[in-house]
N, C-alpha and C positions, 0 to 999 in steps of 0.2 A: 239564654236564647240569643239567636242572631239579632244584631241590632236592626231595627226595621223602621219604616216610616210610621209616625204616630198618626194613622189615618183619621182617627175620630176622637182623639183624646179629649179635647175640650168641647167641640161642637156636638159630637155624637153622645158622649156620656152626659153632658149637662142637659141635653135635650131630654133624655130619659128621666133624669133626676127632677127636672123642673116641670115637665109637661105630662109624662106618663106616670102610671103607678110605679112606686119604687120597686126595684128588682130584688128586694128581700121582703120577708114577711115577719110580722111580729109574733111572739109566742102568745097565743090566745088563752085567756083564763078569766073566770069570773071571780071566784075565790081563788086564793093561790094554791093550785094543785101541785106545785113543785116544792114549796116549802111551807108546810102546814103550820109551822110554829110561828110564822110571821103574823103579828097582830092585825086584826081586821082594819084598824084605822090606817095602818101603813099601806095595806093592799089597796084601799080606796083612794089614797093619795097617788099611788102609782097609776091606777086606772085613770084618775083625773089628768095626770101628766101625759098619758097616752092620747087622750082627747085633745089636749093642748097642742101636741105635736101635729096631729092631723089638721088642726086649725091654724097651723103655722105660727103659733105663739111659743116659740122655742125658748126664749129667755125665761118666761114664766114657768115653763116645764122644767127647765134646768134648776131654778131656784127651789121648786117643790122637791125635786128628786135629791138634791143635795141635803135638804133637811131630813128626808126619809133615811138617807144613808148615814147621817149622824146618829140616828136611833138604831138602825139595822145595817151596819157596815158590810155585812155579807149577804145582803138581799140581792139575789140573782136578777130578778126583773127590774129592780131599781137601777142596778148597774147597766143593764141592757138598754133600758130606755134613756138613761142619761147619755150613753154612748150615741144613741140615735139622735137625740136632741142636739148634741154638739155637732154631729155630722151635718144635720140640716142647717145649723147655724154657721156652717163652714169653718168650724174649729176642729180640723181633722186630727191633729195630734191628740187633743183631749178625747175625741171620739174613740180613737183606737185604744187609748189608755184605759178607758172604762170598759170597753167591750172585751179587752184582753183580761181585765180583772174579772168580768162576768164569766169568761171562759174558764178561768182558774177555779172560781167558786163552783161552776158546773161540774168540773172534774172532781174536785175534793168532796163535794156532797152527792156525787153520782146522780145529778139531775138529768132526767131523760127528756131533754128538749134539744132539738137538733137544728133549728133554723139559724142559730148564731154563726155557724160556719159559713153559710151562704152570705149572711149579712157582712161578716168580716171580710170575706172574699171580695164582695162588691166595693166596700169602703177602701180596702187596700188597692183595688184596681183603679178606682176613681182618683186615688192618690199616687198612681203610677208605680206602686210597689207590686210589680207583676209576680215576683217570686213568692211573696207572702199570699198574694191573691190566689195563686195556683194551689199552694199548700192547703189553704182553707177550703177552696172549692173541692179539691180531691178528698178532703176529709168529709165534707158534706155528702159526697158521692157514695161514701161507704155506708151512709144511712138512708139510701134511696128507699128501701122497704119501709123504714120507720117515718120518713118524711111525709108531709101532706102532699096532695096532688099539686097544689099551688106552689109549694116550696120547690118541688121537683121541676115544675114548669119553668120557674124562674132560674133555678140552678143550671139546667141544661142550656138555657138561653145565655146565661152569664158566662158559662164555659165557652160557648161558641164565640161570644164577644171578645173574651180574653184572647183566644187563639187567633181570631181574626186580626186583632190589634197587633199580635206578634207575628203576623204573616204565616202562621201555621195552618195552611189552608185545609190540609187533610183532617186535622183534629177539629178545626172549626166546623167543617161540614158534618163530621161525625156527631158532634153534640147538638148542633142545630137541627139536624134531621130527627134526632130523638125528641127534642123539644117540640118539633112540628108533628111528627107521626104518633108519638106516644102520649104527649101532653097537650097537643092542640094549641101551640103557642103561635098567635098571629105575628107577634113581634119577631119571633125567630124566623118566620117565613120571610119577612122583609130583609132581615140580616143575611139569610141564606142566599138571597138573590145577589147581594153585594159580594158575598164570598165567592159565588160561582163566577161573577164577573172578574174578580181578582185572579181566580184560577186560570181563566182564559189568557190573562196577560203574562202568566209565568213562563219563563223560558224553559224549553225542554233541555235536559242535560243527562247524558248517559256516561257510564264508566266501563272500561274493561275491568276484569276482575283484579282488584288490588286491595288487600285488606287495609293497607295504609289509608286509602281514600275514605273508608268508612270510619276508621279511628279518628282521622283528622276532622271529619264532619261532626262526629260525636263530641269531640272536644269543644267545638264551637257551640254545640247544643248542651254543654255540660250542665247548665242550670236546670233545663227541662228534665234531663235524665236524672240528675241528682235529686230533684224534688220527688220524682216517681219512686226512686229507690228509698229515699227517706220515708215516704209514706208506707211503702211495702214493709220495711224493716222496723221502723220506729214509730209508726202511726203519726208521723209529723210532729212528735213531741220530744223535746230535748232530754227529758228524764230517761228515755229509752236508749240514749246514746251509750249508756253503760248497762249491760243486761246479762242475766244468767238464767236460762230456762231451768225449771225444776228438775227435769229428767236428763239434763245435759251434763257433760263432763268438762265444759269449757265456758269461759266468759265470751260475750259477744259485744264487740266495741264498734262505735261509730255508726254512720248512716247505713253502712252496708253490713252491720253486725259481723265485723271481721273477727275470726276465731282466734282466741288466746288461751293456751293451755297452761295449767299449773305445772310445776316441775314433776317429771316422772308420771304424767297422766295423759299422755298422747293417745288420741282415739284415731279412728280411720279417716277422719276428715282433715283436709289440708289446712294447716295453720297459716293465717294471713296477716294477723295484726302486727307481728314484729317487722315484717317487710314494709307495712304501711308507715311505721315509725321511721325506718330508714329513708323512705320516700320523703317524709316530712323534713328530716335533717338535710337531705340533698337539695331541698327547696327552701332552705334558710329558716325553717321553723325551729324555734328554741323549745326544747322539751323541759318539763320540770326536772330538777336535779335528780330526784330519786328514780325517775323513769329512764334516764340516759343509759344506765347499765342494768336495767331490769329486764332480763331476757324472758323470764317466765311470769305468768300471772301471779300476783302476790297473794291471792285468795285461793284456798285449796278446794272449795266446793261451794255449792249453792248457799248453804246456811252461813258459811263464813263470809261469802260475798254480801248477802243481804244484811248481816250484822254490821257490815262496814259501809253500807250504802251512802251514809252521810259523812264518811271520814274525809280527812284532808286529801288523801290520795285519790279518792273517788271524785271529789270536787275538782281536783286538778285535771283529771281525765276528761270530765264533762266539759270543762272550760276549753281545754285543748281541742276537743272534738267538735265543739260548737263553732269555734272560730276557723276551723279548717274544712268546712263542708265542701267548698269548691275544690280543694286539693284532693280530698277523699274521692270525689267524683272523677277527677282526672286520673287518679290511680286505678279506679275501676275501669275506666274507658281504655286506658293503655293496655289493660290486661286482655282486651280483645285481640290485639296483635300477638301477644304471648300465647293466648289460647289456640289461635290458628297454627302457630308454629308447633305447638305440642301435638295438634292433630296431624300436621304434615309428618312429623317425626314418627308418630304412632303408625301411620299408614304406610310409611316408607315408600317402596316402589310400586305400590298397588295403585296404578294410575286410574283405573276404572273407578275405584271407591273415592279417590281424591277428587276426580272430576265431578262425581255426583255431589260431593260435599260443597265444592266451589259453586256449582249451579244453584244449590239450595240456599246457600248464603246470599248469593246475588239476588235470587227471587225474593227472599225475605227482606232484603235491604233496599229494594226498589219498589216503586208503585207500578201499576200496570201501564202508566204512560212513560215509564223510563226514568222518572225523577227519583232522587234519593228519598226514602221513607224514614223519617226520624223515628217513628214508632217501630219500624222494622229493626233499625239499628239498636234502639232501646231494648227490644225483645231479645236480640242476640246477646247484648251485654248483660242484661239483667239475669238471663237464664244461666250464663256462665257463673255469675256471682251467686246466684240462687242455688244451683245444683252442680256446679263444677263443669270442667271440660269434658270429662268422661274418659280420660286417658290413663288415669291412675288405677293400677290393678288392686289397690287397697280399697277403692271405693266400688265395691261389688257385693251383691247379695246373690248367692247361687250362681256365681260367675257372670252375672249380668249387671252392666252399669246403667247410669241414669243421667249422664251429663249431656252437654251440647252435642257431642259426637253421636251419641245414640239417637238423639232426637232428629238430627239432620239425616241420619241413615234411614230413619223410619219414614221420612218425608219422600213424596214422589211427585213434586210439582213440575209442571212443564212450562209455566210462565208465572208472572207475579200477580195475576188477577185475584187469587185467593190464597196467596202464599202465607200470610200471617195466620189465617184461620187454619191452614194446613199445619203450620208450625205448632200452634196451640193444641190442635187435635193430637199430633204426634207426641207432644210433651205430656199431655194428659195420659196417653196410653203408656208411655214409658214410666211415669210416676206411679200409675196404678199397678204396673208390674212390679215396681220397686216395693210398694206397700205389701203386695202379696208374697214377695220373696223375703221380706224382712223377718228377722228372728221374732218370735212371738212376744218375748219380753220387752221389745222396743215399742210395741203397740203403735206403729206408724199410721194406723187407720185414723187415729185422733187428729192427724195433721192434714188429712185429705181435703177437707173443705177449704181450709186456708190456702193450701197449695194451688188448688184449682181456681180459687178466686184470684190469686196473684197472676196466674197465667192469663186470665181474662183481661187483665190490664194491658195486654199486648194488642188487643183488638181495637 
């Protein structure tokens, strides 16, 4: 994110922590409905610790919960409440440590409790780790339908607070309005008035069409864009940095699931992972010795890949990809310029079509007030990464493509007022056409829900 003034870091956040109801909710249960094998005696102790937290007796709560975890070290609610108790006692590192442990237990045991993402997001935000805060809030957003009404009320308010603190006015307004209109949050209404005042103070800035302008701004916003792509492709989890879909002919690596083919198994989709490795080398990143000369994916298919998921090579890859998330984002962002060059080359001297493409890019990349729209630039960049540029003749079903070029040609905006919605509508139409044109054995209908959900992140 662009460096911004910490408008409310201490006074604003601490006010809500100390005076208002906390902006996260506890998992409510009488008997433990998440882990039924936990003895009743330990459940009652955790319930007692919860009461102590509400009574601000944090040290007593911590002592009880530590004793519980000596008996039941994988007790989700025990870890959750211990994280909360440490948070209220202002021991933030310990708080995050135990809540992250709880998150791991939740995933391993497939516990269907969703408030932890909002809780972790709030604690990371209070600790000024906005990157982790955003990742957890966006994960919580995935479970809006499963969340309680109160959780969603607090979640959308928290997202508004996060983006307000980062001077992302457009996004702050978006989530605060949902908190107010859909979940009747009075706190969000107050924050929204502050955001509207901030918006009035922003300077107007306009650009003549220059794809470099958008790419440069995207690089400054690489953290925001990277988080969104990481959520889209990897669900915000490091274990998905190395992935192979059951019905795919290639591995998918990194936050963008860059395609990597085994030798002699090239499919119609453009391979991108080898170029990312060159990008790493050009930016001073040392690759594992075995990877330096490894042009092809060393695993031949899905089963081979999964049988080696814990191998040394796979561990090397995940460690490399985990520490280079920022560079991966920059690689994706720089592809916006390359993508536009491909479109220019494809259209050649057809000035009418090219002029239409330029206008549609401009409309998507700007707000109705003429300012740069980070969400709009994210939409352009993510769609290229998601479904390609649309210039390759190999990426066709029944001679029809599905890339950025096809989406922009489907658009007919006359200004920026509803441009992102128009972009999403056009993209949905193009992808539905792709599904209908796809060979029956590919069964692309199974991906439709996930694809359309991803497009909605552009709004």
